[in-house]
KOLBA-994755 format. One record per residue (C-alpha): residue number from 1; residue in three letters; x, y, z. Coordinates in Angstrom, 3 decimals, m for minus. Each point is the difference from the previous one (the first is absolute). Example, Ala and Ser with C-alpha at 12.3 -4.5 7.8 and 13.67 -1.06 7.14 Angstrom:
<bados>
+-----+-----+----------+----------+----------+
:   n : res :        X :        Y :        Z :
+-----+-----+----------+----------+----------+
:   1 : ALA :   12.300 :   m4.500 :    7.800 :
:   2 : SER :    1.370 :    3.440 :   m0.660 :
+-----+-----+----------+----------+----------+
</bados>
This chain:
<bados>
+-----+-----+----------+----------+----------+
:   n : res :        X :        Y :        Z :
+-----+-----+----------+----------+----------+
:   1 : UNK :  m64.027 :   54.406 :  m23.586 :
:   2 : UNK :    0.293 :   m0.903 :   m3.648 :
:   3 : UNK :   m1.833 :   m1.530 :   m2.914 :
:   4 : UNK :    1.745 :   m2.396 :   m2.392 :
:   5 : UNK :   m1.482 :   m0.616 :   m3.423 :
:   6 : UNK :    0.445 :   m2.656 :   m2.624 :
:   7 : UNK :    0.472 :    1.671 :   m3.388 :
:   8 : UNK :   m1.378 :   m2.059 :   m2.907 :
:   9 : UNK :   m3.723 :   m0.542 :    0.290 :
:  10 : UNK :   m0.212 :    2.017 :    3.235 :
:  11 : UNK :    1.140 :    3.553 :   m0.730 :
:  12 : UNK :    0.518 :   m0.392 :   m3.739 :
:  13 : UNK :   m1.778 :   m1.766 :   m2.829 :
:  14 : UNK :    3.042 :   m1.345 :   m1.869 :
:  15 : UNK :   m1.604 :   m2.929 :   m1.812 :
:  16 : UNK :   m0.090 :    1.465 :   m3.510 :
:  17 : UNK :    3.654 :    1.089 :    0.016 :
:  18 : UNK :    1.068 :   m3.352 :    1.448 :
:  19 : UNK :   m2.012 :   m1.788 :   m2.682 :
:  20 : UNK :    1.499 :    2.138 :   m2.758 :
:  21 : UNK :    3.558 :   m0.663 :    1.198 :
:  22 : UNK :   m0.587 :   m3.734 :    0.427 :
:  23 : UNK :   m1.450 :   m0.195 :   m3.497 :
:  24 : UNK :    2.841 :    2.070 :   m1.469 :
:  25 : UNK :    2.557 :   m2.404 :    1.483 :
:  26 : UNK :   m1.970 :   m3.061 :   m1.089 :
:  27 : UNK :   m0.458 :    1.430 :   m3.497 :
:  28 : UNK :    3.739 :    0.593 :   m0.317 :
:  29 : UNK :    0.497 :   m3.705 :    0.700 :
:  30 : UNK :   m2.774 :   m1.207 :   m2.313 :
:  31 : UNK :   m2.086 :   m1.293 :    2.913 :
:  32 : UNK :   m3.796 :    0.174 :    0.313 :
:  33 : UNK :   m1.315 :    3.227 :    1.566 :
:  34 : UNK :   m2.357 :    0.323 :    2.982 :
:  35 : UNK :   m3.128 :    2.015 :    0.695 :
:  36 : UNK :   m0.143 :    2.395 :    2.948 :
:  37 : UNK :   m2.254 :   m2.488 :    1.794 :
:  38 : UNK :    2.612 :   m2.722 :   m0.439 :
:  39 : UNK :    2.788 :    2.278 :    1.256 :
:  40 : UNK :   m2.195 :    0.984 :    2.955 :
:  41 : UNK :    0.200 :   m3.636 :    1.104 :
:  42 : UNK :    3.827 :    0.067 :   m0.203 :
:  43 : UNK :    0.828 :    3.192 :    1.911 :
:  44 : UNK :    0.676 :    0.429 :    3.682 :
:  45 : UNK :    2.824 :   m2.389 :    0.781 :
:  46 : UNK :    2.980 :    1.728 :   m1.692 :
:  47 : UNK :    1.138 :    0.868 :   m3.496 :
:  48 : UNK :    1.840 :   m3.328 :   m0.176 :
:  49 : UNK :   m3.234 :   m1.881 :    0.739 :
:  50 : UNK :   m1.881 :    2.156 :   m2.522 :
:  51 : UNK :    2.427 :   m0.859 :   m2.789 :
:  52 : UNK :    0.106 :   m3.681 :    1.015 :
:  53 : UNK :   m3.786 :   m0.146 :   m0.278 :
:  54 : UNK :   m0.134 :    1.985 :   m3.249 :
:  55 : UNK :    2.519 :   m2.138 :   m1.884 :
:  56 : UNK :   m0.992 :   m3.358 :   m1.465 :
:  57 : UNK :    0.685 :   m2.950 :    2.305 :
:  58 : UNK :    3.412 :   m1.539 :   m0.507 :
:  59 : UNK :    1.731 :    3.251 :   m1.028 :
:  60 : UNK :    3.762 :   m0.300 :    0.553 :
:  61 : UNK :    1.968 :    2.245 :    2.383 :
:  62 : UNK :    1.713 :    2.041 :   m2.727 :
:  63 : UNK :   m3.367 :    0.815 :   m1.606 :
:  64 : UNK :   m1.477 :    0.841 :    3.401 :
:  65 : UNK :    2.898 :    2.362 :    0.747 :
:  66 : UNK :   m0.386 :    1.688 :   m3.397 :
:  67 : UNK :   m3.762 :    0.413 :    0.493 :
:  68 : UNK :    0.467 :    1.426 :    3.509 :
:  69 : UNK :    2.637 :    2.444 :   m1.215 :
:  70 : UNK :   m2.192 :    1.105 :   m2.924 :
:  71 : UNK :   m3.001 :    0.422 :    2.324 :
:  72 : UNK :    2.004 :    2.112 :    2.470 :
:  73 : UNK :    1.466 :    2.230 :   m2.729 :
:  74 : UNK :   m3.428 :    0.573 :   m1.549 :
:  75 : UNK :   m1.767 :    0.548 :    3.316 :
:  76 : UNK :    2.650 :    2.494 :    1.137 :
:  77 : UNK :   m0.941 :    2.393 :   m2.805 :
:  78 : UNK :   m3.711 :   m0.860 :   m0.219 :
:  79 : UNK :   m1.170 :   m0.471 :    3.599 :
:  80 : UNK :   m1.836 :    3.335 :    0.039 :
:  81 : UNK :   m1.844 :   m0.298 :   m3.311 :
:  82 : UNK :   m3.285 :   m1.154 :    1.548 :
:  83 : UNK :    0.829 :   m0.394 :    3.717 :
:  84 : UNK :   m1.929 :    2.320 :    2.287 :
:  85 : UNK :   m1.070 :    0.235 :    3.634 :
:  86 : UNK :   m3.384 :   m1.481 :    0.794 :
:  87 : UNK :   m2.822 :    2.464 :    0.655 :
:  88 : UNK :    0.285 :    1.535 :    3.457 :
:  89 : UNK :    3.633 :   m0.996 :    0.611 :
:  90 : UNK :    1.452 :    3.509 :   m0.279 :
:  91 : UNK :   m2.652 :    1.437 :    2.326 :
:  92 : UNK :    0.614 :   m2.793 :    2.520 :
:  93 : UNK :    3.772 :    0.535 :   m0.051 :
:  94 : UNK :   m0.486 :    3.749 :    0.374 :
:  95 : UNK :   m2.284 :   m0.465 :    3.006 :
:  96 : UNK :    2.318 :   m2.512 :    1.686 :
:  97 : UNK :    3.058 :    2.161 :   m0.633 :
:  98 : UNK :   m1.776 :    3.134 :    1.252 :
:  99 : UNK :   m1.002 :   m1.911 :    3.145 :
: 100 : UNK :    3.702 :   m0.648 :    0.649 :
: 101 : UNK :    0.277 :   m3.689 :   m0.852 :
: 102 : UNK :    3.184 :   m1.325 :   m1.584 :
: 103 : UNK :   m0.725 :   m1.757 :   m3.280 :
: 104 : UNK :    2.028 :   m2.661 :   m1.809 :
: 105 : UNK :   m0.276 :   m2.560 :   m2.770 :
: 106 : UNK :    0.880 :   m3.678 :    0.392 :
: 107 : UNK :    0.091 :   m1.823 :   m3.331 :
: 108 : UNK :    1.505 :   m3.063 :   m1.606 :
: 109 : UNK :    0.280 :    1.976 :   m3.250 :
: 110 : UNK :    3.686 :    0.534 :   m0.857 :
: 111 : UNK :    1.362 :    2.866 :    2.079 :
: 112 : UNK :    0.990 :    2.178 :   m2.942 :
: 113 : UNK :   m3.577 :   m0.056 :   m1.353 :
: 114 : UNK :   m1.590 :    0.487 :    3.414 :
: 115 : UNK :    2.178 :    2.998 :    0.830 :
: 116 : UNK :   m0.648 :    1.641 :   m3.364 :
: 117 : UNK :   m3.780 :   m0.422 :    0.198 :
: 118 : UNK :   m0.181 :    1.102 :    3.638 :
: 119 : UNK :    2.219 :    3.012 :   m0.632 :
: 120 : UNK :   m1.867 :    1.137 :   m3.102 :
: 121 : UNK :   m3.535 :   m0.657 :    1.197 :
: 122 : UNK :    0.090 :    0.252 :    3.795 :
: 123 : UNK :    3.218 :    1.891 :    0.783 :
: 124 : UNK :   m1.827 :    2.771 :    1.835 :
: 125 : UNK :   m1.383 :   m2.580 :    2.462 :
: 126 : UNK :    2.373 :   m2.970 :    0.069 :
: 127 : UNK :    3.752 :    0.224 :    0.416 :
: 128 : UNK :    1.485 :   m3.147 :   m1.492 :
: 129 : UNK :    3.676 :    0.708 :   m0.585 :
: 130 : UNK :    1.655 :   m1.294 :    3.163 :
: 131 : UNK :    0.379 :   m3.634 :   m0.976 :
: 132 : UNK :   m2.033 :   m1.727 :    2.703 :
: 133 : UNK :   m3.281 :    0.428 :    1.775 :
: 134 : UNK :    1.457 :    0.654 :    3.458 :
: 135 : UNK :    2.143 :    2.876 :   m1.278 :
: 136 : UNK :   m2.876 :    1.405 :   m2.038 :
: 137 : UNK :   m2.401 :    0.010 :    2.941 :
: 138 : UNK :    2.568 :    0.862 :    2.644 :
: 139 : UNK :   m1.083 :   m2.977 :    2.133 :
: 140 : UNK :   m0.575 :   m3.734 :   m0.235 :
: 141 : UNK :   m3.417 :   m0.499 :   m1.642 :
: 142 : UNK :   m1.447 :   m2.091 :    2.844 :
: 143 : UNK :   m2.364 :    2.852 :    0.827 :
: 144 : UNK :   m1.204 :    0.496 :   m3.540 :
: 145 : UNK :   m3.135 :   m1.018 :   m1.849 :
: 146 : UNK :    0.468 :   m1.703 :   m3.370 :
: 147 : UNK :   m2.547 :    0.621 :   m2.741 :
: 148 : UNK :    0.013 :   m2.800 :   m2.511 :
: 149 : UNK :   m2.060 :   m2.256 :   m2.183 :
: 150 : UNK :   m1.378 :   m3.067 :    1.737 :
: 151 : UNK :    2.651 :   m2.356 :   m1.356 :
: 152 : UNK :    2.317 :   m2.127 :    2.071 :
: 153 : UNK :    3.235 :    1.385 :   m1.466 :
: 154 : UNK :   m1.153 :    3.605 :    0.452 :
: 155 : UNK :   m1.128 :   m0.408 :    3.597 :
: 156 : UNK :    2.516 :   m2.511 :    1.351 :
: 157 : UNK :    2.860 :    2.488 :    0.401 :
: 158 : UNK :   m2.120 :    2.305 :    2.122 :
: 159 : UNK :   m1.360 :   m2.851 :    2.061 :
: 160 : UNK :    3.516 :   m1.359 :    0.557 :
: 161 : UNK :    1.073 :    3.404 :    1.312 :
: 162 : UNK :   m3.012 :    0.304 :    2.309 :
: 163 : UNK :   m1.777 :    2.695 :   m1.993 :
: 164 : UNK :   m3.720 :    0.478 :   m0.201 :
: 165 : UNK :   m1.018 :   m0.883 :   m3.563 :
: 166 : UNK :   m2.708 :    1.981 :   m1.751 :
: 167 : UNK :   m0.827 :   m2.142 :   m3.016 :
: 168 : UNK :   m2.476 :    0.429 :   m2.820 :
: 169 : UNK :   m1.138 :   m1.592 :   m3.215 :
: 170 : UNK :    1.073 :    1.637 :   m3.242 :
: 171 : UNK :   m0.196 :   m0.366 :   m3.752 :
: 172 : UNK :    3.668 :   m0.852 :   m0.634 :
: 173 : UNK :    0.166 :   m2.884 :    2.433 :
: 174 : UNK :   m1.417 :   m3.395 :   m0.890 :
: 175 : UNK :   m0.102 :   m1.582 :    3.454 :
: 176 : UNK :   m2.071 :    1.413 :    2.801 :
+-----+-----+----------+----------+----------+
</bados>
């Protein structure tokens, strides 16, 4: 058996670093900045969606591409400034790992960021270097439980694959 975890807002509180990188990119373009509460309402659907929501309406494609590139470059070197596991996460992962469960992360965060955060923060519990979830777990995740925020996009993948979803409310998510 296995447990699959969403990353942002489930295992890690990443909101402040995401906000800082969004605002850095927006500032470089001379655009209005956003509060953490505003960014909280934009996260969860992909980095592309985050930047689309952060930019002023009507922004052209070239400006969008520049903002996205600036965000990604800044986030790559600043994603661990304030990001940390939520209270109790390390103990939970230790207990599940000790009990023999396979653990994995499923995230819509860009792969390079996900792998770096998982490796640096959870590498002793979660092996995330094989490229896909089936290879990481050693079996198709049909028999896994997915831990995720109670948001459609976080739970729909697990439901589609027939997994039992263990959802919860959290502080990063805006929809419950």
